[in-house]
Backbone as a ProteinNet text record, in pm:
[ID]
protein_1_A
[PRIMARY]
MRILLFILFIFFNMTHEIANSLLIFDFEKKTDISDWKIVDDVVMGGRSNGNFYINEKGNGVFEGTVSLENNGGFSSLRYNFDRKQIDGYKKVKIHLKGDGKRYQFRVKPNRYDKYSYVSYFRATGEWEVITLDLADMIPTFRGRRLTELSNYDAKNLEEIAFLIGNKEEQNFKLEIDKIELVK
[TERTIARY]
1755	1820.3	1809.4	1825.3	1815.9	1676.1	1577.5	1439.6	1417.4	1466.8	1453.2	1522.6	1641.8	1712.9	1636.5	1580.3	1502.4	1379.5	1309.3	1190.9	1229.6	1338.5	1385	1421.7	1485	1521.7	1396.7	1297.3	1172	1104.6	1095.9	1032.6	1104.8	1237.6	1315	1288.6	1287.4	1263.4	1122.4	1023.6	886.7	875.7	935.5	931.6	1001.5	1115.3	1189.6	1106	1037.9	954.4	838.5	774.3	662.6	709.4	825.1	877.4	913.8	941.4	980.4	863.6	742.1	625.7	513.7	429.2	313.7	191.7	103.6	-15.8	-113.5	-153.7	-254.7	-393.2	-404.9	-532.7	-509.8	-580.5	-574.8	-719.2	-757.3	-895.4	-918.7	-1036	-1081.3	-1231.8	-1290.2	-1433.5	-1522.6	-1488.9	-1574.3	-1522.8	-1438.7	-1381.6	-1489.8	-1483.7	-1572.8	-1512.8	-1581.5	-1530.2	-1609.8	-1681.2	-1766.2	-1686	-1557.1	-1474.3	-1411.7	-1431.4	-1384.1	-1495.4	-1461.9	-1562.8	-1527.4	-1628	-1614.4	-1638	-1548.2	-1566.7	-1544.5	-1651.8	-1646.2	-1655	-1640.7	-1650.4	-1791.6	-1888.8	-2025.1	-2026.3	-1924.4	-1915.1	-1896.4	-1855.3	-1836.9	-1928.6	-2030.1	-2124	-2094.4	-1989.2	-1952.8	-2045.2	-2017.4	-2104.7	-2031.4	-1909.6	-1837.2	-1904.7	-1882.2	-1950.7	-1858.4	-1810.3	-1727.3	-1803	-1763.5	-1821.9	-1708.7	-1737.8	-1639.3	-1710.4	-1655.7	-1715.6	-1608.6	-1643.2	-1556.9	-1608.3	-1519.2	-1562.3	-1560.5	-1598.9	-1610.2	-1475.9	-1365.1	-1232	-1180	-1255.2	-1215.1	-1128.6	-1124.6	-1047.1	-1137.1	-1080.7	-1152.5	-1152	-1266.8	-1277.2	-1328.5	-1245.7	-1279.5	-1300.4	-1425.1	-1455.3	-1561.9	-1571.9	-1673.6	-1643.5	-1696.9	-1683.2	-1641.7	-1542.1	-1503	-1567.7	-1639.3	-1707.1	-1647.7	-1640.2	-1593.3	-1709.2	-1832.4	-1950	-1946.6	-1994.8	-2004.3	-1869.6	-1763.1	-1627.2	-1582.4	-1633.7	-1592	-1465	-1436.2	-1321.4	-1244.5	-1303.7	-1230.5	-1324.7	-1269.3	-1334.9	-1226.7	-1259.7	-1159.6	-1220.8	-1133.1	-1167.3	-1077.8	-1137.5	-1060	-1083.9	-978.1	-985.1	-918.5	-998.9	-948.9	-933.8	-834.1	-810.8	-740.7	-728.9	-657.9	-513.3	-458.4	-321.8	-222.4	-138.8	-30	102.1	188.5	325.6	404.4	459.2	522.4	669.7	732	876	951.4	1041.9	1123.9	1072	944.8	891	921	970.5	1020.6	932.7	858.3	783.6	644.5	556.3	426.3	423.5	373.4	354.9	205.7	158.3	16.9	4.9	-61.2	-84.8	-216	-209.4	-328.6	-326.6	-440.9	-457.7	-536.3	-482.9	-547.4	-599.1	-605	-663.4	-577.2	-452.3	-362.9	-372.5	-461.1	-479.6	-390.4	-374.5	-291.4	-377.5	-325.6	-392.9	-300.8	-361.1	-285.2	-304.2	-195	-205.2	-177.4	-265.9	-260	-255.6	-183.5	-177.8	-195.5	-243.6	-253.1	-201.8	-111.1	-69.2	-179.1	-266.2	-380.1	-500.7	-601.5	-716.2	-787.6	-768.1	-835.5	-757.2	-635.8	-560.3	-638	-632.4	-698.1	-618.3	-489.4	-401.5	-365.2	-317.1	-270.1	-128.9	-59.7	68.8	41.8	96.7	55.8	174.4	153.1	240.8	152.1	206.6	133.5	182.9	91.2	130.5	35.1	82.4	0.6	-11	-133	-157.8	-188.6	-117.9	-139.7	-264.3	-293.2	-407.3	-373.7	-255.6	-210.7	-194.2	-197.5	-168.1	-21.7	4.1	140.3	151	273.3	298.9	359.1	287.4	335.8	408.4	531.9	609.6	638	598.3	615.3	697.3	791.7	871.9	790.9	776.9	700.8	764.9	896.7	967.4	948.8	904.2	881.9	739.8	655.1	515.9	508.7	445.8	444.3	312	318.2	196.3	115.8	-13.9	-101.6	-235.8	-300	-435.2	-510.5	-619.2	-702.1	-619	-528.3	-450.5	-329.9	-304.7	-190.6	-87.1	38.3	147.7	164	182.9	204.4	354.7	414.8	561.3	614.1	527.7	573.2	587.2	538.9	549.9	653.1	715.5	811.3	737.2	807.9	751.5	713.7	640.1	589.5	703.9	692.6	798.4	780.2	670.4	644.6	663.6	601.5	603.7	469.4	360.6	225.3	141.1	37.8	-52.2	-192.2	-291.6	-431.4	-526.4	-479.5	-567.8	-486.3	-542.3	-488.9	-603.2	-568.5	-672.1	-616.7	-707.9	-679.3	-764.6	-708.9	-783.2	-751.2	-853.9	-834.2	-892.4	-813.2	-854.2	-755.3	-771.2	-673.5	-717.8	-814.1	-864.4	-923.3	-984.2	-1054.7	-1167.7	-1272	-1382.2	-1335.4	-1357.2	-1310.5	-1377	-1390.8	-1428.2	-1299.8	-1310.9	-1191.4	-1226	-1122.9	-1139	-1003.3	-997.8	-876.4	-912.3	-849.6	-869.9	-753.7	-784.8	-682.6	-686.7	-570	-559.3	-505.3	-395.7	-330.6	-250.7	-244.6	-165.8	-81.8	49.2	138	253.5	309	430.3	547.9	662.8	783.4	900.5	996.7	1117.2	1221.3
-478.7	-564.3	-507.1	-374.7	-312	-328.8	-318	-332.9	-474.2	-573.3	-712	-733.5	-681.4	-693.9	-625.1	-509.1	-436.6	-518.2	-574.8	-656.1	-778.3	-844.2	-959.5	-919.3	-804.7	-754.8	-732.2	-666.6	-640.9	-772.7	-865.4	-994.5	-1070.4	-1073.8	-1143.8	-1084	-952.5	-888.2	-915.4	-915	-944.4	-1089	-1181.5	-1322.8	-1345.3	-1279.8	-1292	-1240.2	-1128.5	-1070.4	-1163.4	-1219.9	-1311.6	-1436.1	-1489.8	-1610.7	-1587.4	-1464.8	-1433.7	-1391.1	-1398.8	-1364	-1465.1	-1478.6	-1567.3	-1485.2	-1462.4	-1382.5	-1462.5	-1404.6	-1466.4	-1414.6	-1282.4	-1225.2	-1087.1	-1057.4	-927	-881.1	-775.7	-727.9	-645.3	-664.3	-588.3	-569	-485.3	-453.9	-577.6	-674.4	-792	-912.2	-888	-995.5	-1066.6	-1199.3	-1279.2	-1284.2	-1226.3	-1223.7	-1316.6	-1412	-1499.8	-1589.4	-1610.6	-1691.9	-1610.3	-1479.4	-1392.9	-1386.2	-1410.6	-1416.3	-1321.8	-1252	-1168.6	-1257	-1248.1	-1313.8	-1206.5	-1170.6	-1068.2	-1132.9	-1050.8	-1099.1	-1144.6	-1128.6	-1176.1	-1326.9	-1397.8	-1541.8	-1570.8	-1467.9	-1482.7	-1387.9	-1332.7	-1244.1	-1096.1	-1060.6	-920.3	-849.4	-720.1	-638.1	-568	-610.4	-548.1	-585.2	-502.3	-523.7	-487.4	-588.2	-565.5	-594.7	-529	-551.2	-563.6	-629.1	-640.9	-631	-548.7	-529	-478.9	-478.1	-420.9	-280.2	-181.1	-43.2	-12.6	110	150.1	148.4	152	147.1	4.3	-92.4	-231.6	-281.3	-208.3	-251.7	-320.6	-418	-479	-383.7	-362.7	-270.7	-348	-352.1	-411.3	-294.4	-276.2	-162	-199.5	-117.9	-142.6	-72.9	-131.7	-76	-186.1	-156.9	-247.6	-196.5	-285.8	-253	-337.1	-279.4	-352.9	-407.8	-382.6	-432.4	-584	-635.3	-780.3	-850.5	-784.5	-840.6	-867.2	-788.6	-801	-722.3	-696.8	-614.1	-648.1	-724	-748.8	-770.3	-747.8	-781.7	-836.7	-941.1	-999.5	-1034.4	-1044.7	-1080.8	-1196.7	-1311.1	-1432.2	-1480.1	-1537.5	-1594.1	-1731.1	-1836.6	-1974	-2012.7	-2095.2	-2140.3	-2275.1	-2339.4	-2466.8	-2446.5	-2548.5	-2540.3	-2500.6	-2404.1	-2360.3	-2399.7	-2460.6	-2488.5	-2360.6	-2303.6	-2172.1	-2173.3	-2290.8	-2298	-2197.4	-2125.1	-2029.7	-1887.3	-1869.1	-1733	-1679.4	-1558.6	-1502.1	-1391.8	-1322.9	-1205.2	-1202.6	-1129.5	-1099.6	-949.5	-912.6	-771.6	-746.8	-645.5	-611.2	-467.5	-450.4	-318.2	-267.8	-162.7	-120.6	27.1	70.5	205.6	190.6	244.8	227	355.7	355.7	467.2	508.1	465	498.2	404.3	306.8	214.8	90.9	20.4	-100.3	-221.5	-303.2	-424.8	-544.3	-661	-785.5	-846	-899.5	-986.9	-1125.5	-1220.6	-1353.8	-1459.1	-1567.2	-1679.1	-1809.9	-1910.3	-2046.4	-2143.1	-2232.5	-2336.2	-2441.2	-2454.9	-2545.5	-2468.7	-2450.5	-2367	-2418.8	-2547.1	-2603.8	-2585.1	-2532.6	-2501.2	-2399.4	-2412.3	-2315.7	-2186.1	-2194	-2077.5	-2022	-1898.3	-1831.1	-1780.1	-1750.3	-1680.9	-1535.3	-1442.9	-1302.7	-1209	-1106	-988.7	-866.4	-763.8	-639.4	-532.7	-446.9	-333.8	-217.5	-99.7	21.6	76.8	94.5	140.9	289.8	365	509.5	538.9	663.3	704.7	717.3	672.2	677.9	536	522.2	392.4	360.6	237.1	194.3	43.4	-4.9	-148.5	-184.1	-266.4	-316.5	-447.4	-459.6	-581.7	-643.8	-770.2	-841.3	-967.4	-994.2	-1116.3	-1233.8	-1338.4	-1455.8	-1522.4	-1526.9	-1592.9	-1521.1	-1396.5	-1319.7	-1332.8	-1407.6	-1421.1	-1516	-1467.3	-1541.6	-1616.3	-1736.1	-1813	-1752.2	-1731.3	-1675.7	-1748.3	-1744.8	-1798	-1704.2	-1646.6	-1553.3	-1443.7	-1387.3	-1273.9	-1307.1	-1434.5	-1474.9	-1547.5	-1511.6	-1577.3	-1719.8	-1812.9	-1953.5	-1979.3	-1972.1	-1981.3	-2121.8	-2222.1	-2359	-2388.9	-2299.3	-2317.1	-2220.6	-2261.7	-2176.4	-2078.5	-1979.1	-1887	-1963.1	-1898.9	-1957.3	-2009	-2134	-2193.6	-2168.9	-2109.4	-2070.3	-2185.4	-2298.6	-2412.3	-2429.4	-2417	-2431.2	-2311.4	-2284.7	-2173.4	-2209.6	-2197.7	-2225.2	-2113.1	-2018.8	-1910.3	-1785.1	-1671.5	-1541.6	-1464.6	-1368.6	-1290.2	-1154.4	-1060.2	-930.1	-920.6	-864.7	-850.7	-715.6	-652	-531.9	-560.9	-534.1	-557.9	-489.7	-361.3	-280.4	-244.9	-320.6	-297.8	-158.2	-108.2	19.4	20.7	96	111.5	202.4	160.3	240.9	198.2	294.5	265.5	233.8	156.5	122.7	109.2	125.4	107.6	74.5	-39.2	-85.8	-120.3	-51.4	-81.6	-167.6	-276.8	-372.2	-385.9	-374	-388.2	-525.6	-566.9	-691.6	-749.4	-883.3	-955.3	-1057.4	-1054.9	-1148.3	-1188.3	-1305.9	-1351.7	-1325.6	-1293.3	-1268.4	-1344.7	-1375.2	-1448.5	-1355.1
-3175.8	-3079	-2937.5	-2925.7	-2793.6	-2734.8	-2821.7	-2774.4	-2722.6	-2793.7	-2750.3	-2616.4	-2600.5	-2473.4	-2360.3	-2389.4	-2289.2	-2247.6	-2344.8	-2316.1	-2233.5	-2269.3	-2191.6	-2048.8	-2033.4	-1901	-1815.2	-1872.3	-1800.7	-1764.7	-1859	-1835.1	-1724.3	-1728.1	-1625.7	-1487.8	-1478.1	-1348.8	-1297.7	-1386.6	-1344.8	-1299.1	-1372.8	-1336.7	-1203.8	-1184.7	-1059.7	-942.8	-960.9	-855.4	-822.2	-923.7	-902.1	-828.7	-865.1	-802.5	-656.4	-619.5	-482.6	-394.9	-447.4	-365.9	-388.8	-288.3	-295	-254.1	-348.3	-322.4	-236.6	-125.2	-39.7	-77.4	-94.1	-136.3	-194	-304.4	-370.2	-390.1	-321.1	-327.3	-452.7	-512.9	-628.4	-614.1	-699.4	-687.7	-692.2	-774.7	-791.1	-712.6	-614	-533.6	-452.5	-451.2	-367.4	-226.6	-131.3	6.1	98.6	39.7	121.1	215.5	189.1	278.8	391.5	390.4	498.9	603.6	729.4	836	950.6	999.2	1118.6	1240.7	1338	1467.5	1573.9	1641.8	1746.1	1883.5	1985.7	2122.9	2160.3	2070.6	2098.7	2121.7	2071.7	2095.5	2244.2	2322.8	2467.5	2545	2478.7	2545.5	2530.6	2457.9	2439.3	2341.7	2318.3	2234	2120.2	2089.2	1977.6	1846.9	1744.5	1617.9	1502.3	1430.7	1313.7	1186	1078.2	945.8	845.3	733.6	626.7	493.2	403.6	271.7	175.5	46.9	-56.8	-84.9	-78.5	-104.2	-254.3	-289.7	-430.2	-502.6	-429.7	-491.5	-505.1	-453.2	-464.6	-350.5	-239.9	-123.9	-22.4	48.9	159.4	277.3	339.7	453.5	575.3	678.9	808.2	903.5	947.2	1033.7	1134.6	1237.7	1337.9	1467.8	1575.2	1708.9	1805.3	1887	1994.6	2122.4	2190.7	2315.9	2428.8	2547	2665.1	2748.2	2702	2773.8	2785.2	2897.1	2921.4	2905.5	2947.8	2940	2797	2703.5	2564	2538.8	2410.7	2380.2	2255	2160.9	2036.6	1919	1801.5	1675.6	1584	1509.7	1419.9	1285.1	1188.4	1050.9	1012	974	945.1	802.2	747.6	612.9	613.8	589.4	579.4	433.5	404.3	267.5	272.2	155.9	149.2	191.8	255.9	308.9	200.4	236.3	148.5	212.7	132.7	176.7	154.8	261.4	248.7	289	287.6	316.7	231.1	292.2	218.6	222	254.6	265.3	404.9	411.2	537	595.4	509.2	554.8	492.4	556.9	498.3	472.5	354.7	319.6	306.7	379.2	376.9	327.8	215.4	156.9	216.2	298	371.2	407.5	455.6	509.8	639.2	746.3	875.6	934.7	1065.5	1140.1	1259.2	1261.6	1371.7	1490.1	1483	1595.5	1581	1691.7	1695.9	1659.5	1568.9	1523.1	1539.9	1531.2	1525.3	1386.6	1331.3	1215.1	1269	1238.6	1297.8	1187.7	1213.4	1119.6	1195.8	1122	1174.8	1068.3	1105.4	1011.2	991.4	1090.2	1084.4	1138.6	1057.4	1097.2	1221	1256.4	1372.5	1502	1494	1615.5	1697.7	1828.3	1917.2	1925.8	1907.4	1921.2	1783.8	1784.4	1662.7	1686.6	1578.1	1584.6	1548.2	1627.2	1621.1	1603.5	1520.8	1513	1528.8	1590.9	1612.9	1516.4	1474.3	1390.7	1416.3	1387	1396.2	1254.8	1208.9	1072.4	1073.6	992.1	984.4	901.5	882.5	801.4	654.3	614.9	475.1	421.7	289.1	229	254.3	294.9	326.6	310.4	313.8	312.8	448	522.5	650.8	621.6	666.9	647.4	783.5	800	926.3	903.1	992.2	984.4	1037.4	957	999.3	1121.1	1126.3	1236.8	1370	1366.9	1490.2	1543.5	1473.3	1516.3	1636.2	1743.4	1869.6	1888.3	1950.3	1974.3	2089.5	2065.5	2168.7	2168.6	2284.2	2299.2	2392.1	2342.7	2419.2	2485.5	2407.9	2454.9	2540.8	2562.8	2645.2	2560.5	2581.9	2510.6	2562.5	2469.7	2504.9	2505.8	2622.1	2633.1	2605.6	2611.7	2585.9	2436	2351.2	2206.2	2148.6	2039.3	1968.1	1878	1829.5	1730.9	1604.4	1517.9	1393.4	1306.8	1259.7	1177.1	1027.9	988.4	849	750.4	781.2	688.4	618.6	695.1	641.3	682.8	601.4	631.3	584	674.5	641.2	680.2	762.7	804.1	831.9	789.8	829.8	894	978.2	1045.1	1086	1098.7	1158.3	1283.5	1389.6	1514	1575.9	1628.9	1709.7	1846.9	1950.1	2088.2	2180.3	2198.2	2271.7	2413.3	2466.3	2602.2	2620	2511.5	2518.9	2416.9	2449.4	2355.2	2243.4	2119.1	2007.2	1877.3	1787.5	1650.3	1575.6	1469.1	1391.8	1244.3	1161.4	1017	956.8	889.4	823.7	679.6	583	441.1	394.1	325.5	283	131.7	69.2	-75.9	-114.3	-49.5	-90.9	25	29.7	129.9	55.1	77.9	9	99.1	71.5	138.6	46.3	105.7	26.5	86.4	-0.6	42.9	97
[MASK]
+++++++++++++++++++++++++++++++++++++++++++++++++++++++++++++++++++++++++++++++++++++++++++++++++++++++++++++++++++++++++++++++++++++++++++++++++++++++++++++++++++++++++++++++++++++++

């Protein structure tokens, strides 16, 4: 009887944890990353160069060089997907390992919007979980805050992105294991 109660307890806790999170992406060795796209400042004449691949441990790796040549200065990694209704989710958790540099995590409720909602984070050189409040994500367009728009309402989600653009030339490397929303 005790074993049955223990198993039920474990099952209930696992089910409760699953119900309180929404997996956006979980990287593994055989993960298809064809929907992840690099967008660098070359679209405006810049010379930055980002790459994205799955490493031998099964993590997504976003790395490259940010150049300020030709008024450049950013590299980004974007992932579009079918619209997700995310009412009730309050935070995003990103399991990652960084390089001590400052990054942006960006979301779009509609992938065709020109602007994104942005949160900033600094990733250490250790594996960690970065937790960002969705309601604190601010609307921006080309590095400028859009004061006429409210912060992200966290109702719909069609695109997530990582961006590095710190107004300095630098190499960067961000390893990503998992991205999920939590209540």
